[in-house]
N, C-alpha and C positions, 0 to 999 in steps of 0.2 A: 364643073361645079363652081359656083360663085364664092368668093371669099368675103363674107359679110355676116352680119348679125341681124336677125329679125327681133324686134322688141315692141312692147305695147306701153303706151302711156295713157293715163286716164284721170279724170276728176268726175264729179257727180254728173255732169252734163256733156262730157266730151270724151270719146274713146278713139284712140288712133293706134294703128299698127304701122310700123315703119321699118325700113331696111337701111342699115348702115354699111356702106361699102368700105371695107377696111383700107384698101389701097389709096383711095382718094378722100376718105372721111366724109363722103357725100351721103346725105340722108334723103331717102325717097319715101313719101307717104304711100302706103299700100292700100289702107282702108281707113275710113273715118265714119263715125256714127255720132250724131248729136241727139240728145234727148235723155230722159230719165230712165236709163238702163243700168243694170248691174252686170259687170263682167267679172266672172270669177278669175282668179289668178291661174293662168295657164295658156300656153300658146304652143302649138305644134306645127311643124313644117315637114312635108314629105321629103324623103331623101333626094328626089329629083327636083325639088322646089317648085312643083306645079300645083300643090294643094296646101292649104293653110287651114288649121282647125282651132277654133276658140269658142267659148260659150257666151251666151247673151240672154238676159231675161229682163222683162219690164220690172221696175221697182215696185214693191208691194204698195198698195194704196189702202186707205181706210176711209170710212164714212162715219160721220156722227149724225145720229137722227134722234129726234125728240118725239115721243108719243104722249099725247095728252088724253086724259079721261079714258083710260083703258082699264078693264077689269078682267 
């Protein structure tokens, strides 16, 4: 088993999952996604560290439309 911590960092257009190896304090990027996505708080790693689980969804969008002369 590795001695480290998996963690996520994000802002509105950039999401990263990284691994911090405690012995050397070296950080490795595991996953990166750029774009307008929402990532709920939460990150799970399987006990054998072969699977990683997190959520992702596109940010909601809206449209403004104007209709003229309708009845």
